[in-house]
ZABAMAR-871327 format. One record per atom (N, C-alpha, C, O): x, y, z. Coordinates in steps of 0.1 Angstrom, whole numbers, plus 5000, padded with zeros to 4 digits. Example, Ala and Ser with C-alpha at 12.3 -4.5 7.8 and 13.67 -1.06 7.14 Angstrom:
BEGIN
513249435078/512349555078/513249675078/514249675085/512849785071/513749895071/512950005079/513450115080/
END
This chain:
BEGIN
109658727939/108258717933/107758577940/108558487942/106658577944/105958527954/105058427941/105158457929/104258317946/103558247941/102658157947/103358077953/101358137950/101158077958/100657937959/100057887969/100957877948/100957777947/101957707954/103057767954/102057587962/102857477965/103657417959/104557367965/103557397945/104657347935/105657447935/106657387932/105857597939/106757607933/107757677947/108457777945/107757617960/108057627970/109157507970/108857387972/110657557968/111957467968/112357427975/113557427973/112057337988/112657247996/111357147993/110657117983/111257098009/110156998010/108457028016/107857138016/107756888019/106856908022/106257008032/105057048031/107157068043/107057138053/107057348049/107057448056/107257308036/107657458031/106257548030/105357468028/105757658031/104557748031/103857718017/102657728016/104557698006/104057727993/104457827988/104257827976/104857917992/105658007980/107058007980/107857967988/107458097963/108858057966/109558137968/109058247968/110558127971/111858177982/112258307971/112058287959/112958417974/113458467967/114958447969/115458427980/115758457954/117058397955/117358267954/118458227949/116058127959/116458017961/115357997946/114158017948/115857967931/115357947922/114857757924/115257687933/114357717915/113857567917/115057517905/115657587896/115057387909/116257267903/115557177901/115057097909/115457167885/114357037881/115256927875/115756957864/115456807880/115956717872/115356667859/114356597860/115656697850/115356657834/115256497836/116256427838/113856427836/114156277836/114656227844/115056107842/114956297855/115656227863/117356267861/117756367856/117956177865/119856237864/120456097865/120756027875/120656077849/121855967848/122755967839/122355997827/124155947842/124955967832/125055857821/125855857811/123955757823/124255647813/123055617807/122755497806/122455707804/121155667793/120055617801/119255547794/119655647815/118755557818/117655687824/117155707835/117355747814/116355867812/114855827817/114255757809/114255837827/112955827830/113055687836/112255597832/113655657843/113755547849/113855547864/114355647869/113455457871/113255457886/114755507890/114855607896/115555437885/117155437890/117755617888/118455677896/116955667876/117255827873/116455847884/117255877893/115355847888/114855957896/115355927909/115756027916/115355827914/116055787927/117955847930/118355867941/118755867919/119955957920/119756097919/120556177924/118556147914/118256267918/117856337932/118256437937/116956227936/116356277948/117756237958/117856317968/118656147958/119856117966/120656227964/121056267975/121056317955/121156437951/120556547960/121256637963/119456537964/118656627972/117756677963/117056767968/117456667954/116456717945/114956697951/114756617959/113856777945/112956767951/111956817940/110756817943/112356857927/111456877917/112256787906/113456777904/111256707902/111656587890/110756607875/109556567874/111456677865/110556667856/110856537848/111956467847/109256487841/109056387837/108256397825/108056517822/107756307816/106856267809/105756157812/106156057819/104556167807/103656097806/102956007793/102256067785/103055887791/102655827779/101355717786/101455677798/100555697778/099255577783/099255497771/098955527759/099755347777/099655187768/098155207764/097255267770/098055127750/096655057748/095655027756/094455057753/095954967767/094754907776/094654997791/094054967801/095555117786/094955277797/095955287808/095455327819/097355237808/098255247820/098955357817/099555377806/099055447828/100155557824/101355527830/101555477841/102255567820/103555547822/104455667824/103955777822/105855667828/106655737831/107355737814/107455627810/107755847804/108455787788/108355927784/107456017787/109355937777/109256027768/108856047754/108156147752/109155957744/108855917734/107755867731/107155807739/107455887718/106055787718/106155627712/105155557707/107255587712/107855457707/108955437716/109855517720/108855317717/110155237727/111555267718/112555297724/111555267707/112755227698/114055327702/115255287699/113855437709/115155517707/116055457719/117255437718/115255437731/116055417744/115855297754/116255277765/115055227744/115055057747/115254957741/115054957729/115454847748/115254717736/114354677733/114254557728/113254777734/111854697722/111754777712/112654837708/110254787707/109954857698/108354837696/107654747700/108154947690/106655007687/106255127692/106955207697/104355147689/104255267698/103655267709/102555227706/103655297722/103455277732/101655257736/101055207746/101455327722/099255397722/099255257719/098155207723/100055167712/099755057701/099654917713/098854817714/100954947723/101054827728/100454817741/100154927746/100054667750/099854677761/100454727772/101454797769/100254717784/101154687795/102254597797/103454607799/101554537796/102454407797/103454387785/104654347786/102954417778/104154387764/105454537769/106754517770/105054657771/105954767775/106954737788/108054787792/105954627795/106954627807/108154497805/108754457815/108354447795/109454377789/110754457787/111854437791/110354577779/111354647776/112454707788/112154717800/113154717784/114254817792/114954897787/115454877775/115255017794/115955107789/116955057790/117254977799/118155097779/119555097775/119454937780/120654907784/118954867781/118454717780/118754697797/118954587801/118754787804/118754787818/117554807828/117554727838/116554907827/115954927836/114754927829/114654967818/113554847838/112254867831/111555017832/111755087842/110655047822/109955157823/108655167832/107555117830/109155267843/108255317857/106755337854/106255407845/106155277860/104355287860/104255467871/104655487882/103655557863/103355677869/103455637887/104155687896/102355537888/102255517905/103455507912/103655587922/104455417907/105555377913/106455527918/106555567930/106755597908/106755707910/106755777921/107755817928/105255797922/104555897933/104455847945/104555917955/104155677944/104355637960/105555637966/105555647979/106855617960/108555567962/108855707965/109655707975/108555817961/108955917967/107956037970/107756137963/107356007981/106156107985/106256277987/105356357987/107756297991/107956437991/108456517979/108756627981/108456457967/108856497955/107956567950/106856507952/107856667943/106956747932/107556717918/108756717916/106556687908/106756647896/106056747884/104856777883/107056777878/106756857865/106256767850/107056697844/105256767848/104356647842/104256697829/103256777827/104956667818/105156667804/103756557796/103856437793/102456637793/101456517787/101956527772/102056627766/102256387769/102356347755/101456347743/101456387731/100556287752/099056247742/097856267750/097456277761/097456257733/095956247743/094956177751/094056227758/095256047749/095255937759/095855917777/095455847786/096656027776/097256037789/096556147798/096856167810/095556237789/095156317793/094056297807/094256347818/092856187801/092056137813/092956067822/092856117834/093755967822/094655847830/095455957839/095555927850/096056097834/096656147844/095856227855/096256237866/094756267848/093456327856/093256257868/093256307879/093156167866/092456057873/093355987886/092955947897/094656007882/095455977890/095856047898/096356007908/095756177894/096156327902/094856297914/095056297926/093756277910/093056277918/092656187929/092156197940/093456057920/093255937931/094355957946/094155937958/095455997938/096656037948/096956157957/097856187965/095756227952/095456377962/097256457955/098156497962/097256447942/098356537939/098656657935/099756687929/097456747936/097156867932/098556937935/099256977926/098656947951/099957047953/101157007950/102157087953/101556887943/102756837936/102856857922/103956837916/102156877917/102456847899/102357007897/101857087904/102957017886/102857117876/102757047861/103656977856/101557077856/101056987840/101857087832/101957207836/102457037823/103057067810/102657017797/102456897796/102357077786/102356997776/102857127762/102557247762/103557047754/103457187737/101957257737/101657367733/101057117744/099457117734/098857197747/098657137758/098657347744/097657417752/096357337760/096057317771/096057297749/094457207746/094657087756/093757077765/095657007756/095756877765/096156977778/095356977787/097057037780/097257097797/096057137798/095557047805/095057217796/093757267798/092657167799/091557207803/092857047794/091756927793/092056827805/091156737808/093156837812/093856797823/093456857836/092756817845/093856977834/093457097850/091457117847/090557137856/091357107836/089657067840/088856997849/087857027856/089456837846/088956727851/089056717866/088456637873/090256827873/090456827884/089756877894/089156977890/089456847908/088456877918/089256997921/088557097921/090557017925/090857147929/092257197921/092757107914/092657337922/093757377912/095257317911/095857317922/095857267901/097057257901/097557317893/096857347883/099257357895/099657447885/099757397873/099557277870/100057517863/100257467847/101357547842/101557657846/101957497831/102957597823/102457587808/101957497802/102857717805/102457757790/102757647776/103857597775/102057627768/101957537757/102757607746/103257717750/103057577737/104057627725/103457757721/104157857721/101757767718/101257857712/101157987720/101358097715/100757937734/100758077743/101958127746/101858247749/103458037747/104758077749/104958197740/105058307744/104858137724/105058197713/104458357714/105158457713/103058367716/102158487719/102958577731/102958697733/103458487737/104058627751/105158667745/105558777748/106158587737/107758597732/107458727726/107858837731/106558707713/106358767698/105458897705/105759007700/104558907713/103859047715/104059117725/103659237728/104659047732/105559117749/106259247746/106159357752/107059227732/107659387735/107159477725/107759577723/106159437721/105459547710/104059587716/103459687712/103659507724/102659547733/102359627744/102959587754/101359737746/101459797759/101359717769/100859607765/101459727782/101159637794/099959607797/099659497802/098759697792/097359687793/096759587785/095959507789/097159597772/097059527759/097459357765/096759267766/098859367767/099359227768/098759147781/098859027783/098059257791/097459197799/096259097799/096158977804/095359177792/094059147784/094359007772/093458927771/095558987765/095658907759/096058777766/095558667763/097158807777/097558697787/096458647795/096358527797/095558727800/094658667806/093658537800/093158437805/093858587786/092758387782/093758317776/093458197776/095058337771/095958257765/096458167774/096658047772/096658287788/097358217797/096758197811/096958237823/095758127806/094658107819/094657977826/094157877820/095257967836/095857847845/096857817847/097357727854/097557927837/099357927836/099858007849/099358097854/101157927852/101557977863/102957987860/103558067867/103757917851/104857917845/104957907831/104057847825/106357987821/106457967813/108157927814/109157977818/107357767806/108657687805/109457677790/109157607781/110257727790/111157787776/112257737775/112857687784/112757747761/114557737760/114957847757/114257927751/116057877761/116857997757/116258037747/115558137746/116557927733/116358047725/115057937715/114857827720/114357967705/113457887693/114257947680/113858057675/115357877675/115757867660/116258007661/116658037673/116358087656/116958257652/116658317665/117358407670/115458277670/114858387682/115058387694/114558297700/115758457701/116258447718/115058497726/114558607726/114758357735/113858407739/113758447758/113058527765/114758357760/115158467772/115858587773/117058577774/115658657773/116658807775/115758877787/114758827793/116358987791/116059027805/114659117802/113959127812/114259177789/112959177790/112059107794/111259137803/112058947785/111458847788/110958827801/109758817804/112158827811/111958797824/111258897830/110258867836/111459007829/110859137841/109559117834/108659097843/109059107822/107559097817/106659017825/105659047832/107558857823/106958757830/106658767843/105658727848/107758827850/107558887863/106158987869/105458967879/106059057861/105359197860/103559137862/102659197868/103559017853/102258947849/102558797858/101958707853/103258777870/102858707880/103358547876/102958447881/104258547866/104658397860/106358367861/107358427857/106058257866/107458207865/108358187855/107858117845/109458207854/110458147838/111058047844/111758057854/110757917837/111857857840/112657757826/111957697818/113657757827/114357747811/114857577808/115457537817/114757507799/115357387797/115857407782/115457487774/116957317783/117057217790/118857247789/119457227778/119657307803/120357377806/121557307808/121857417813/122557247809/123957187811/125157227814/125957147820/125557367809/126257407810/126357527822/125557617823/127557507831/127657597842/127657747840/126757817845/128357787834/128457897828/127257977825/127058087830/126257887816/125057927811/123857947824/123058037827/124257817830/123357837843/123757957850/122758027853/124958007853/125258117861/124458247853/123858337859/124458247840/124358397832/122358347833/121658437837/121858267830/120758277834/120058317849/119158397850/120558247858/120458307869/120658427872/119858487879/121658487869/121658617871/121058717862/121458837861/120058667855/118858757849/117758737854/116758787850/117758657867/116758617876/115658537871/114558587874/115458387862/115158337860/114758237873/115358237883/113858187871/113058147889/113357957886/112957877894/113757927879/113957767875/114857727866/114857797856/115557617865/116357537855/116057427857/116157377868/115657377845/115757247839/116757167834/117257217823/117457057839/118757017836/118656887837/117956827845/119856827827/119956667828/121356647836/121656537842/122056757836/123056787847/122956837862/123456937868/122156737866/121656747881/122556747893/122156767904/123856727890/125056737894/125656867896/125756937906/126056887883/126457067879/125557137881/126257247883/124157177883/123257257887/123257257904/122757347911/123657177907/123457157925/124757247926/124657347933/126157207919/127357317924/127257447920/128057537924/126257467912/126257637911/125557697914/125657817913/124457617921/123457637932/124057677943/123857797947/124757587951/125657577962/126757677962/127157737972/127257697950/128257817949/127657967950/128358067953/126357967948/125858097947/124558117959/123458187960/125258007968/124258017980/122758007980/122058047990/122257937968/120957907966/120457787966/119357777960/121257647972/120657537973/119657517980/119657617988/119057467981/117757407992/117357277991/116357257984/118057177999/117857037990/116357018002/115656918002/
END
């Protein structure tokens, strides 16, 4: 399956912007760290040194408008600091250390440190919508980013502010519609629903299952491809499961174990650093 957006090319900036058949995207979830240093420059650097060119990360914005790479609403779980990021100044956040060791990166640090890397960006809060759109415009990142969010409205709000298109993935409501209606609606009707619910969407980024509902099935993958959509599965850390999903024809895998996914893709002749 091909897709015209450059984000989906599996290698570096010399690629022509099309997905390559048989070469799924390998995405390092919050970088790569076995030591709990998620979303740190050390973790991103480790993934890049393994050969990864697609990094998954998250954006939050401080009370004074500084865009950060961080997953949680608060500092408490992974740093030696505490408090809600949206209520803290950038100066206060800068003193926190991930696992007591690494500072929380600014968005601009990552995009300038690794200009060849593409970023799957999960927009975690409404404060980040304007800040992220402005940063994409400032650094000309339209071809290097995919905008993701559980909220379809947040994703659309970012994309609407851009001067040219960027890739996007579906939020939880759009994914649910596709999962639940896909097996029962004839393709022409599903296409009508998808045209509205999946406007500006290039990929369905989903877990293998939601609770008792299995999401990634052969039928789901076929339907997505018929509608021109990529299927990216998160967060897969078991090599046997990686092989199974790749055999189903998924287009990308998001993993905490960038080392294991690389080995799986090398075994299959599908690793393209």
